[in-house]
C-alpha positions in Angstrom: 7.3 -7.1 8.4 4.7 -4.4 9.2 6.9 -2.9 11.9 9.8 -2.5 9.4 7.5 -0.8 6.9 5.9 1.4 9.6 9.4 2.4 10.9 10.4 3.3 7.4 7.2 5.4 7.0 5.9 3.4 4.0 3.0 1.4 5.5 0.2 3.6 4.1 -1.0 1.0 1.7 -1.4 -1.5 4.6 -3.1 1.1 6.7 -5.5 2.0 3.9 -6.4 -1.7 3.6 -6.9 -1.9 7.4 -9.3 1.0 7.4 -11.6 -0.6 4.8 -14.6 -2.7 5.6 -13.5 -5.6 3.4 -11.1 -8.3 4.6 -7.9 -9.2 3.0 -6.4 -12.4 4.3 -2.7 -13.0 4.8 -1.4 -16.6 4.4 2.1 -18.0 4.8 3.0 -19.5 1.5 5.5 -22.2 0.3 9.1 -21.2 -0.3 9.5 -18.3 -2.7 5.7 -17.7 -3.1 4.6 -14.1 -3.1 1.3 -13.4 -4.7 -2.1 -11.8 -4.4 -5.0 -14.1 -5.1 -7.9 -11.9 -6.0 -10.6 -14.6 -6.1 -10.0 -15.3 -2.3 -8.8 -11.8 -1.4 -5.6 -13.4 0.0 -2.0 -12.2 0.1 0.2 -15.3 0.1 3.8 -14.6 1.3 6.9 -16.5 2.2 8.3 -14.3 4.9 11.8 -15.7 4.2 11.7 -15.0 0.5 13.5 -11.8 -0.7 13.9 -10.8 -4.3 17.2 -10.3 -6.2 16.5 -7.7 -8.8 18.1 -6.6 -12.0 21.1 -4.8 -10.5 21.9 -7.9 -8.3 20.8 -6.2 -5.1 18.1 -7.7 -2.9 14.7 -6.4 -1.8 13.4 -7.6 1.6 10.4 -9.9 2.0 8.7 -6.9 3.7 8.8 -5.0 0.5 7.3 -8.0 -1.3 4.4 -7.9 1.2 3.9 -4.2 0.4 3.9 -5.0 -3.4 1.2 -7.7 -3.0 -0.8 -5.4 -0.7 -0.7 -2.8 -3.5 -2.5 -5.3 -5.8 -5.0 -6.0 -3.0 -5.7 -2.4 -2.5 -6.2 -1.8 -6.2 -8.6 -4.7 -6.3 -10.6 -3.3 -3.4 -10.7 0.2 -4.8 -11.8 -0.6 -8.3 -12.2 -4.3 -9.1 -13.1 -3.8 -12.8 -10.1 -1.6 -13.4 -7.9 -4.0 -11.5 -9.0 -6.9 -13.8 -8.6 -4.7 -16.9 -5.1 -3.7 -15.8 -4.1 -7.4 -15.3 -5.3 -8.2 -18.8 -3.5 -5.2 -20.4 0.0 -6.4 -21.6 3.1 -4.4 -20.9 6.4 -5.6 -22.3 8.6 -4.6 -19.3 6.2 -5.3 -16.5 4.1 -8.2 -17.9 0.9 -6.1 -17.4 -0.4 -2.7 -16.5 -1.2 -3.7 -12.9 2.4 -4.8 -12.2 3.6 -1.5 -13.7 1.3 0.5 -11.5 2.3 -1.3 -8.3 6.0 -1.2 -9.0 6.2 2.4 -10.1 3.7 3.9 -7.7 4.0 1.8 -4.5 7.0 -0.5 -4.5 9.7 1.8 -6.0 8.8 4.9 -3.9 8.9 2.7 -0.7 12.1 1.0 -1.8 13.8 4.4 -2.2 12.6 5.5 1.2 13.9 2.3 2.8 17.2 2.4 0.8 16.3 -0.8 -1.0 16.9 -1.4 -4.7 14.2 -0.4 -7.2 13.0 -2.3 -10.3 12.6 -1.2 -13.9 10.5 -4.2 -14.8 8.7 -7.1 -13.2 11.6 -9.5 -13.0 13.6 -10.9 -10.1 14.9 -14.1 -8.6 13.7 -15.3 -5.2 16.4 -15.8 -2.5 15.9 -17.1 1.0 16.9 -14.8 3.9 16.9 -15.1 7.7 14.2 -12.5 8.5 11.4 -10.5 6.8 13.5 -7.3 6.9 16.8 -8.9 5.9 18.6 -9.1 2.6 20.8 -12.1 3.5 
């Protein structure tokens, strides 16, 4: 996954996490699970779970990793603001944190990688054959 993001030039979020003193754990999750667990500082991913977004197109599992890494980075950079953003409702994105990650990390990376973007926090998980695949 990381190679795909590095090759596309959009791995800065992961590199920033790597350069920090704190540890963020990466755990293989059950089918269709992609989430950041702040209490354990763990990104849980299903490396075969892509996301069908509003236009019917599919985002790769690698982009899902980047999305969750965005949450982890925000948590590390300013934990109090991260918690406030999670608790701040947003009609299209569920909360302010999701809006921040989708608009400022996920969508710019998606455009660079020629993947579909999202205008909200919705999507349907779909199983794919590899972390950088859409089928």
